[in-house]
OpenMM code with the backbone's topology and positions (N, CA, C; nanometers):
from openmm import Vec3, app, unit

residues = "MET ASP ASP ILE SER TRP LEU LYS SER VAL LEU ARG GLU GLU SER VAL PRO TYR PHE SER ASP GLU GLU ILE GLU PHE PHE LEU LYS GLU GLU GLY ASP LYS ARG ALA ALA ALA TYR LYS MET LEU LEU ILE LYS ALA GLU ASP THR THR LEU THR VAL SER GLY LEU THR THR ALA ASP SER SER GLY TYR PHE ARG ARG LEU ALA ARG MET TYR LYS PRO ASN ASN SER GLY VAL LEU LYS GLY ASP".split()
positions = [
    Vec3(0.0853, -0.1175, 0.0000),
    Vec3(0.0000, 0.0000, 0.0000),
    Vec3(0.0901, 0.1241, 0.0000),
    Vec3(0.0643, 0.2146, -0.0919),
    Vec3(0.1459, 0.3363, -0.0967),
    Vec3(0.1015, 0.4339, 0.0136),
    Vec3(0.1812, 0.5392, 0.0343),
    Vec3(0.1562, 0.6342, 0.1430),
    Vec3(0.0221, 0.7072, 0.1284),
    Vec3(-0.0148, 0.7415, 0.0057),
    Vec3(-0.1413, 0.8123, -0.0172),
    Vec3(-0.2589, 0.7233, 0.0205),
    Vec3(-0.2566, 0.5993, -0.0231),
    Vec3(-0.3640, 0.5049, 0.0103),
    Vec3(-0.3692, 0.4802, 0.1603),
    Vec3(-0.2518, 0.4694, 0.2234),
    Vec3(-0.2457, 0.4492, 0.3685),
    Vec3(-0.3097, 0.5683, 0.4410),
    Vec3(-0.2745, 0.6892, 0.3986),
    Vec3(-0.3318, 0.8086, 0.4608),
    Vec3(-0.4835, 0.8149, 0.4403),
    Vec3(-0.5299, 0.7824, 0.3228),
    Vec3(-0.6741, 0.7830, 0.2977),
    Vec3(-0.7455, 0.6857, 0.3905),
    Vec3(-0.6838, 0.5716, 0.4143),
    Vec3(-0.7421, 0.4725, 0.5043),
    Vec3(-0.7440, 0.5231, 0.6482),
    Vec3(-0.6320, 0.5767, 0.6949),
    Vec3(-0.6207, 0.6290, 0.8311),
    Vec3(-0.7171, 0.7453, 0.8531),
    Vec3(-0.7314, 0.8302, 0.7529),
    Vec3(-0.8178, 0.9480, 0.7631),
    Vec3(-0.9651, 0.9159, 0.7434),
    Vec3(-0.9968, 0.7895, 0.7118),
    Vec3(-1.1340, 0.7461, 0.6881),
    Vec3(-1.1989, 0.8258, 0.5750),
    Vec3(-1.1192, 0.8509, 0.4714),
    Vec3(-1.1646, 0.9341, 0.3600),
    Vec3(-1.2782, 0.8704, 0.2803),
    Vec3(-1.2868, 0.7388, 0.2801),
    Vec3(-1.3930, 0.6747, 0.2031),
    Vec3(-1.5296, 0.7010, 0.2663),
    Vec3(-1.5364, 0.6962, 0.3993),
    Vec3(-1.6656, 0.7158, 0.4660),
    Vec3(-1.6924, 0.8610, 0.5042),
    Vec3(-1.5848, 0.9386, 0.5300),
    Vec3(-1.6003, 1.0798, 0.5668),
    Vec3(-1.4996, 1.1610, 0.4853),
    Vec3(-1.5294, 1.1876, 0.3580),
    Vec3(-1.4337, 1.2604, 0.2738),
    Vec3(-1.4146, 1.4038, 0.3209),
    Vec3(-1.2908, 1.4492, 0.3149),
    Vec3(-1.2586, 1.5855, 0.3576),
    Vec3(-1.1472, 1.6448, 0.2711),
    Vec3(-1.0414, 1.5667, 0.2467),
    Vec3(-0.9238, 1.6148, 0.1742),
    Vec3(-0.9239, 1.5671, 0.0300),
    Vec3(-0.8767, 1.6532, -0.0612),
    Vec3(-0.8557, 1.6115, -0.1997),
    Vec3(-0.7225, 1.5358, -0.2069),
    Vec3(-0.7009, 1.4655, -0.3156),
    Vec3(-0.5742, 1.3946, -0.3340),
    Vec3(-0.4564, 1.4910, -0.3320),
    Vec3(-0.4762, 1.6094, -0.3902),
    Vec3(-0.3691, 1.7090, -0.3932),
    Vec3(-0.3344, 1.7566, -0.2520),
    Vec3(-0.4367, 1.7734, -0.1679),
    Vec3(-0.4116, 1.8158, -0.0291),
    Vec3(-0.3385, 1.7068, 0.0485),
    Vec3(-0.3748, 1.5838, 0.0259),
    Vec3(-0.3066, 1.4727, 0.0936),
    Vec3(-0.1599, 1.4695, 0.0521),
    Vec3(-0.1336, 1.4837, -0.0767),
    Vec3(0.0046, 1.4873, -0.1252),
    Vec3(0.0807, 1.6056, -0.0658),
    Vec3(0.0148, 1.7210, -0.0561),
    Vec3(0.0785, 1.8396, 0.0018),
    Vec3(0.1213, 1.8136, 0.1459),
    Vec3(0.0310, 1.7635, 0.2286),
    Vec3(0.0642, 1.7399, 0.3689),
    Vec3(0.1705, 1.6322, 0.3845),
    Vec3(0.1674, 1.5323, 0.2982),
    Vec3(0.2690, 1.4274, 0.3031),
    Vec3(0.4069, 1.4854, 0.2721),
    Vec3(0.4155, 1.5708, 0.1714),
    Vec3(0.5430, 1.6356, 0.1375),
    Vec3(0.5838, 1.7349, 0.2451),
    Vec3(0.4870, 1.8114, 0.2967),
    Vec3(0.5140, 1.9135, 0.3979),
    Vec3(0.5694, 1.8519, 0.5271),
    Vec3(0.5098, 1.7424, 0.5700),
    Vec3(0.5506, 1.6783, 0.6955),
    Vec3(0.6685, 1.5831, 0.6756),
    Vec3(0.6839, 1.5273, 0.5571),
    Vec3(0.7960, 1.4390, 0.5280),
    Vec3(0.7827, 1.2995, 0.5867),
    Vec3(0.6712, 1.2713, 0.6535),
    Vec3(0.6501, 1.1412, 0.7173),
    Vec3(0.4997, 1.1150, 0.7193),
    Vec3(0.4595, 0.9953, 0.6821),
    Vec3(0.3161, 0.9681, 0.6727),
    Vec3(0.2470, 0.9720, 0.8086),
    Vec3(0.3149, 0.9314, 0.9161),
    Vec3(0.2529, 0.9358, 1.0491),
    Vec3(0.2347, 1.0804, 1.0963),
    Vec3(0.3326, 1.1664, 1.0699),
    Vec3(0.3213, 1.3081, 1.1058),
    Vec3(0.2115, 1.3744, 1.0234),
    Vec3(0.2031, 1.3380, 0.8958),
    Vec3(0.0975, 1.3927, 0.8107),
    Vec3(-0.0392, 1.3472, 0.8604),
    Vec3(-0.0505, 1.2207, 0.8999),
    Vec3(-0.1775, 1.1691, 0.9518),
    Vec3(-0.2188, 1.2452, 1.0765),
    Vec3(-0.1254, 1.2700, 1.1665),
    Vec3(-0.1557, 1.3431, 1.2899),
    Vec3(-0.2087, 1.4832, 1.2590),
    Vec3(-0.1377, 1.5548, 1.1738),
    Vec3(-0.1776, 1.6913, 1.1407),
    Vec3(-0.3128, 1.6939, 1.0700),
    Vec3(-0.3326, 1.6044, 0.9761),
    Vec3(-0.4562, 1.6034, 0.8995),
    Vec3(-0.5755, 1.5607, 0.9841),
    Vec3(-0.5547, 1.4676, 1.0767),
    Vec3(-0.6634, 1.4275, 1.1652),
    Vec3(-0.7030, 1.5414, 1.2580),
    Vec3(-0.6053, 1.6199, 1.3024),
    Vec3(-0.6382, 1.7360, 1.3853),
    Vec3(-0.7186, 1.8389, 1.3057),
    Vec3(-0.6829, 1.8583, 1.1793),
    Vec3(-0.7585, 1.9498, 1.0943),
    Vec3(-0.9006, 1.8966, 1.0752),
    Vec3(-0.9107, 1.7674, 1.0525),
    Vec3(-1.0413, 1.7056, 1.0308),
    Vec3(-1.1254, 1.7064, 1.1584),
    Vec3(-1.0615, 1.7222, 1.2737),
    Vec3(-1.1304, 1.7211, 1.4022),
    Vec3(-1.1933, 1.8548, 1.4376),
    Vec3(-1.1784, 1.9547, 1.3522),
    Vec3(-1.2438, 2.0819, 1.3799),
    Vec3(-1.3932, 2.0570, 1.3932),
    Vec3(-1.4609, 2.1415, 1.4652),
    Vec3(-1.6035, 2.1229, 1.4926),
    Vec3(-1.6799, 2.0943, 1.3636),
    Vec3(-1.7471, 1.9807, 1.3607),
    Vec3(-1.8158, 1.9382, 1.2398),
    Vec3(-1.9674, 1.9350, 1.2570),
    Vec3(-2.0173, 2.0055, 1.3563),
    Vec3(-2.1617, 2.0112, 1.3752),
    Vec3(-2.2246, 2.0917, 1.2624),
    Vec3(-2.3321, 2.0425, 1.2094),
    Vec3(-2.4020, 2.1101, 1.1011),
    Vec3(-2.5481, 2.1275, 1.1411),
    Vec3(-2.5980, 2.2497, 1.1317),
    Vec3(-2.7377, 2.2763, 1.1636),
    Vec3(-2.8038, 2.3405, 1.0428),
    Vec3(-2.9107, 2.2760, 0.9940),
    Vec3(-2.9854, 2.3268, 0.8795),
    Vec3(-3.1340, 2.3132, 0.9113),
    Vec3(-3.2020, 2.4239, 0.9145),
    Vec3(-3.3477, 2.4260, 0.9379),
    Vec3(-3.3891, 2.3413, 1.0578),
    Vec3(-3.3167, 2.3545, 1.1666),
    Vec3(-3.3522, 2.2818, 1.2882),
    Vec3(-3.2972, 2.1406, 1.2962),
    Vec3(-3.2398, 2.0895, 1.1897),
    Vec3(-3.1798, 1.9567, 1.1899),
    Vec3(-3.0324, 1.9715, 1.2231),
    Vec3(-2.9863, 1.8999, 1.3244),
    Vec3(-2.8472, 1.9090, 1.3675),
    Vec3(-2.7804, 1.7722, 1.3549),
    Vec3(-2.6628, 1.7700, 1.2935),
    Vec3(-2.5870, 1.6457, 1.2840),
    Vec3(-2.4913, 1.6359, 1.4023),
    Vec3(-2.4492, 1.5161, 1.4338),
    Vec3(-2.3581, 1.4942, 1.5458),
    Vec3(-2.2197, 1.5501, 1.5152),
    Vec3(-2.1529, 1.5950, 1.6190),
    Vec3(-2.0160, 1.6457, 1.6060),
    Vec3(-1.9204, 1.5273, 1.6115),
    Vec3(-1.8412, 1.5088, 1.5065),
    Vec3(-1.7482, 1.3957, 1.5009),
    Vec3(-1.6054, 1.4367, 1.5360),
    Vec3(-1.5872, 1.5581, 1.5887),
    Vec3(-1.4515, 1.6053, 1.6169),
    Vec3(-1.3809, 1.5186, 1.7206),
    Vec3(-1.4526, 1.4718, 1.8216),
    Vec3(-1.3920, 1.3867, 1.9235),
    Vec3(-1.3373, 1.2573, 1.8641),
    Vec3(-1.4092, 1.2012, 1.7696),
    Vec3(-1.3657, 1.0788, 1.7031),
    Vec3(-1.2316, 1.0994, 1.6331),
    Vec3(-1.2196, 1.2098, 1.5581),
    Vec3(-1.0958, 1.2342, 1.4849),
    Vec3(-0.9821, 1.2740, 1.5790),
    Vec3(-1.0120, 1.3376, 1.6917),
    Vec3(-0.9076, 1.3664, 1.7909),
    Vec3(-0.8543, 1.2377, 1.8526),
    Vec3(-0.9437, 1.1421, 1.8780),
    Vec3(-0.8988, 1.0120, 1.9309),
    Vec3(-0.8099, 0.9410, 1.8292),
    Vec3(-0.8464, 0.9464, 1.7023),
    Vec3(-0.7623, 0.8860, 1.5988),
    Vec3(-0.6268, 0.9560, 1.5924),
    Vec3(-0.6259, 1.0888, 1.6039),
    Vec3(-0.5010, 1.1649, 1.5961),
    Vec3(-0.4053, 1.1248, 1.7075),
    Vec3(-0.4576, 1.0933, 1.8263),
    Vec3(-0.3703, 1.0534, 1.9372),
    Vec3(-0.2863, 0.9299, 1.9037),
    Vec3(-0.3371, 0.8463, 1.8164),
    Vec3(-0.2616, 0.7265, 1.7770),
    Vec3(-0.1361, 0.7621, 1.6981),
    Vec3(-0.1324, 0.8796, 1.6373),
    Vec3(-0.0205, 0.9197, 1.5514),
    Vec3(0.0570, 1.0383, 1.6064),
    Vec3(0.0277, 1.0757, 1.7311),
    Vec3(0.0952, 1.1903, 1.7927),
    Vec3(0.2433, 1.1592, 1.8104),
    Vec3(0.3301, 1.2479, 1.7633),
    Vec3(0.4738, 1.2243, 1.7812),
    Vec3(0.5096, 1.2302, 1.9294),
    Vec3(0.6032, 1.1479, 1.9697),
    Vec3(0.6387, 1.1428, 2.1110),
    Vec3(0.7808, 1.1898, 2.1361),
    Vec3(0.8402, 1.2720, 2.0902),
    Vec3(0.9692, 1.3339, 2.1201),
    Vec3(1.0600, 1.2558, 2.2142),
    Vec3(1.0495, 1.1253, 2.2190),
    Vec3(1.1426, 1.0491, 2.3020),
    Vec3(1.2671, 1.0206, 2.2194),
    Vec3(1.3782, 1.0100, 2.2868),
    Vec3(1.5046, 0.9838, 2.2188),
    Vec3(1.6195, 1.0306, 2.3048),
    Vec3(1.7344, 1.0301, 2.2460),
    Vec3(1.8556, 1.0685, 2.3180),
    Vec3(1.8911, 1.2118, 2.2820),
    Vec3(1.9089, 1.2942, 2.3836),
    Vec3(1.9508, 1.4317, 2.3597),
    Vec3(2.1015, 1.4366, 2.3441),
    Vec3(2.1474, 1.5150, 2.2495),
    Vec3(2.2913, 1.5288, 2.2275),
    Vec3(2.3482, 1.6279, 2.3264),
    Vec3(2.4573, 1.5929, 2.3848),
    Vec3(2.5254, 1.6814, 2.4779),
    Vec3(2.6360, 1.7615, 2.4084),
    Vec3(2.6920, 1.8558, 2.4792),
    Vec3(2.8017, 1.9345, 2.4204),
    Vec3(2.9309, 1.8600, 2.4188),
] * unit.nanometer
topology = app.Topology()
chain = topology.addChain("A")
for resn in residues:
    res = topology.addResidue(resn, chain)
    for name in ("N", "CA", "C"):
        topology.addAtom(name, app.Element.getBySymbol(name[0]), res)
């Protein structure tokens, strides 16, 4: 599976489309790592998604995407270089 397909799967793009292919490629190049791109894109997708039209309100799915983003959050663990 290539990186674009992997990101589409992680982002649940088939069931909840949000990003175009060009945007996915942009974030992948910008972040330089598919896990970092997934984290950033899931946080963007987690923005408040409540929709209200003529009294009909859809559920907010932002919490769901924030939970997914936690799986890809970078953990800055490693060895620090000394002088």
